[in-house]
N, C-alpha and C positions, 0 to 999 in steps of 0.2 A: 377391330378389337383394340381397346385402349392399352397403354403400356402396363397399367396396374393389373388389369384383368389377365393380360398375357403373362405377366410375372407370376400371378397367383396360380395360373394353369401350369406353368413350368414348375413351380414349387410343389404342386400336387404330384406331378410326374416324378420329381426327384425323390420325394418322401413316400411314394406309393407303398413300398414294402416296410419301411422302417417305422412310419407313424402308427399303423395298426398294431404292430408288435409291442411297441413301448406303451401305447394307450391301454393295452390289456392290463398292464401292471401299474398304470398310473404314473409312468416315468416320462410321458410326453408332456412338455410344458403347455399349460393352458394359456389362452389369450389373456392379455393384461386386464381387460375389462370383462372377465368371466362372471357368470351369474353365481349366486350363492349355492343353488342346488348342484351346479357343476363342481364347485370347490368341495362340497360335502362328499359327493361321489368319489372325487379324487382322493380324499382322505380315507374313505372306506376301502378303496383299492389298495392304498398303502398298508392299512392295518391288516387286511386279509392276506396280502403278500407276505408280510412279516410273520403272521400267524402260521402260514403254511411252511415257511422256511424253518421256523423253530420247532414246529411239530415234526419235521423231518430230522433235524440235526440233533436235538436234545435226546430223544429216545434212542437214536442210533448210537450216540456217544455212551449212554448208559448201558446199552447192550454190549458194546465193545469192552468197556472197562469193568463192568460189574457181573456180566453173565458169561461171555465167551472166554474160553480158556486156551483155545488153539491159536498159537501165534500166526500161523499162515492164514487162518480165517480172519483174525483181527486185521492183518495187513490188507487182506482182500476187501474188507468192509471200510477201510479208511478212504478209498477212492470216492464213493458217494458223499462221505462226510466232508472231505476236502473240497469237492466240487460245490457242495451247498454253501460252505463257508465262503468260498470265492465269490459266489453270486450274491451273497448277503452284502459283502463289502462293495461289490460293483454296483449293486442296486442302491445302496446308501449313497455312494458317490454320485450316481445319476440324479438322485433326488436332491442332494445338497447343491449340485451344480446346475439345477434346472434353470435358474435365471441366466446363467452363462449360455446354456443351450438355446434359450429363447433369444438372447441377443445375437447369437451366431446365426440362427435361422432368419432373424430380421435383416441381418447384414447380407445374407444370401439372397433374400427377396429383393433387397435394394439393388444388389449387383445385377440380378436378372432384369430389373426395371431399367437400369442405366445402360445395359449392354447394347452395343451395336449388333447388327446381324452376324457379322464375322465372329465377334466375341460370344454371342449366344450359341453359335455352333460349337465353339470350344467348350463352353459350359455343358452343352448337351452331350458332347462326346464323353466327358468325364462322368456325367450323371448316369449315362448308360452303363459305364463300368461299375459305378457304385451300386446300381440296381442289380446287376448280375451278381456282384459279391454278396449283397444282402440276401437275395433269393437263394443262392447256393448255400449260404451259411444256415439259413432257416431250414432248408430241406435236409441237409446233413445232420444238423443238431436234433431236429424233431424226429427224424427217421431213426437214428441210432439211439436217442434217448428213450423214445417210447417203446422200442423193441426191448430195451433193457429193463424198463419199468413195468411192462405188462406181459409181453410174450414170454420172456425168460422165467419169471416166477411161476406163471401158469403152466408152462411146459414141464417144469420140475415137479409139479404135483405136490402131494403131501408126503410127509416123513413120519414113519412109525418108529418110536423109540423102543428100546428093550423093555421098558416098563409098560408097553402097549398104549402109549400116549400118542395120539395123532397130532402132528404139527403142520399147520397150513402156512406156507411161506408168504411173507409180505414182499413188496418190491424192495424195501430196505428193512432188514431185521431191526426190531424195536423192542425195548423193554420198558414196561409201565409198572410202577410200584402199586398204584392205586386200583388197577383193574386188569383183568386177563384179556389180552388182545386176541386170544384164540377163540373166544366164545362168540356166538352169533347174537346180536348183529355187530358186535365190536369189530370183528375181523373185516366184515364187508365195508363198514364205515371207514376204518383205517386204511384199507386198500384203496378206496376211492380218494381219500384225502391225500395219500402219498402219491397217487397218480397226478392229482391236481398240483401238489407241491413240485413234482417233477416237471409239469407243464410250466409253472412259474419259473423254475430254475432255468429251463432251456429257453424260455422267452427272454429272460435277462441276458443269457449268453448271446442269442441272436440279435437282440436289440442293441447291446453294447458294441457288437461287431459292426452292425449296420450304421449306427449313428457315427461311430469313429471313422468308418470308410467314407461316409457322406461328407463329413466336415473336412477331412484331409484331402480328399479328391477335389473339393472346391478350392482349396489352397493351390493344388496342382494346376487347376484351370487358371487361377489368377497369375501364377508364375508363367504359364504359357503366354498369357496376354502381355505380361511384363516383358517377356522375351521379344515379342513382336514390337512392342513400343521401343525397346532399345535398338532393335534391328533397324527400325524405320527412323531412328533419331536424326540421322544425317541424310536421309533419303531426300533427294531433290534439293540439296543444299545450295545449288547455284541460283535458285529463285527465292530462297528464304531470306528474309530480312532478320535483323538482330533480335527483334521482339519475338519472331516466330521460333527462333532457336531457343530463347529463354523459356518460351511457353512449353515447348516439347520437353526440355530438361526438367522444368517444374512438374510437368505431368508425370514423368518417370519417377522423380523423387517422391511425389505425393503418393503414387501408386505403391512404391516400395514400402513406404511408411504404413500404408493401409494394410498391406499383406502382413507386415510385422505385427501390427495390432491384432489382426484376426488370428494369426498363428498363436500369439500369446494367449488369447482367449481359449483357443482350442486346447492348448497344452494344459490349461487349468482343468479341463474336462477329462482329457484322455491319459495324462501322465501316470496316474495311479491305477487306472483301469488297465493300462498296458503293463505296468509292473506286476499287478496281480495275475494277469494272463500269462506273462512269461514265467513267473515263479510257479504258479499253480499248474499251468499247462505242462511244465517239465515234470512235476510230480505225478500228474494224472496220466500222462503218456507212459511213464515208467510203471505205475501201478496197474494200469489196464493191460500193459504188456505182460506183467507178472501174472495177472488173472488168466490171460490167454495160455500161458505156460502151464498153469495149474489145471485148466480145463483140457489141455492137450494130454496131460497125464491121465485124466479121467476119461479120455476118448469121447468127449461131449462135443460133437460137431456143431450142433445148433448154437450152443453157448459160444463157441469159438467164432462163428460167423457174426453173431450179434455183438460180441466184444470187439471184433475187427471193425464193424460199422461204428461203434462208439469211439474206438481209438482214432479212426479216420476223421470223425467230427472234431475231436480235440486237436488233432494235428492241423486240421484245416483252420480252426480258430486262431491258433498261433500263427499260421501262415498268412492269414488275412492281415493281421496287424503288421507283420514284417513286410508283406508285399506292398501295402499302401505306404509304409515308411520308406521302402525302396523307391516307389514312384515319386515321393516328395524329394528324396535325395537327388534323383535323376533330373527332375525339373529344376531344382536349385542349382545343380552343376551346369545345366544348359544355360541358365541365366548368367551365371558367373563367367562362363566361357564367352558368351556373346558380349558382355560388358567389356571384356579385355580385348576382343577382336573387332569392336566397332570401329568404323573408319573415322576416328577422332581427328586424324591429321587433315581432314577436309574442312575442318572448322577453323575459325580464327583462333589465335593462341589464347586470348582471354576467355573465349567460349569453351575451348577444349579443357581448360583448367576446371571448369564446372563439372566435368565428367569424373573427377577424382572421387568425389563423394559417392557417385553412383557405383563406381568400380569397387570402392571400399565396402559399401553396403552389400553389393552383390557377392563379394567374396566371403561374406559371413555365412557359413553353412546353415541351411534350414533343414531340420530333421525332426522326426517324431521320436520322443524319448520315453523310456520307462522309468518314471520317478526321477528324472534328470540324471540317471546313473548309466543308462544303457541306450545307445542309439539303435533304433529298429531298422533293419534291412534284411535282405536275403541271407547275408552272412550271419546275422543274429539267429535266423531260423535254423541254419545248419548247426550252429553252436548249441541251440536248444535241443535239437534232435540227438546230437552226439552226447550231450550231457544226460539226456533221458536214457539212452542205451547204456551209458556208463553206470548210472544208478541201478538199472535193471540187472546188469551183470553182478553188481555188488549184492543185490537182494538174492539172486540165485545162489551165491556162495555162502551168504551169512544165514539166511532164514531157511 
């Protein structure tokens, strides 16, 4: 098998779960020389996705501010609205940064093509981690989301008002000025469209988690390879001539610069997605926790179980970003430590001075940030959880 064919096969393995998810909503970049029909279908997917997003969020906002009077119910309904708004922004970022995603994927493909067998195993190890993260994210998101969108409203059945008016519940309460959503077939059509909107929403969540994990873990693989290059920098120095020493140093510096460029490209894709996830995730975990307390007061065991599943999916999404951020920090620190402890004293003085640049670049921390304001790590995850619980306690006291 040729190197190109093997690299393509490896890339298919790496993107096995992420590509189909993002392709559904048209957020997976098309090849540069795509046909016109493919581009048209891509645009139609974008239009349908935005239509479903706004079909969900606009009537829900109208219901909350124009029809609903109970403050507790208003607060309860803000969760789906905030979640939908988050995914609209994340989806827009994915579309806006599609060229950056394409360049990153091309760079990954080239890395797989140029990799030695040892480096390929390193890429493969991190790719397996990324696949597990993407698969787990999709299962938790779709599981909790569709139970909330379909099972919960169906189990609640219909409501009969004191005026003897029967109200059939939608997945997300909506208010339409121009027509009555309770009439047949309006209700059935809206129910189906809201379920489809939920599917698009949870697809964007799973896709953004998956593509972020894929890209960041590839950087972790590159840092592991850089670690090995620095470790072997002075290996076998007794038989190396001066040109070999310079060649190895140049290889390390070039690879460091390559990692910096790749990470900068990734940050342009992920920084605002991470910021939205950290801020919105904090609000969602808090609001879902508040809904669980309300259902606990109503002794609704089924709703509590479904909301717990939904809360778990939101917590896991925040954890994914913080976890891959922690992996990046750990690999960066390993490279930094190795650059400082390499056996530089075995080199000639003029050759050892060349390591100063490598040490300086290695000591510059690499990390995943949320809008260049917040570094993502497991410490950040614990801060988000504490903040969510703090806001939940405030809601319990105030509302």
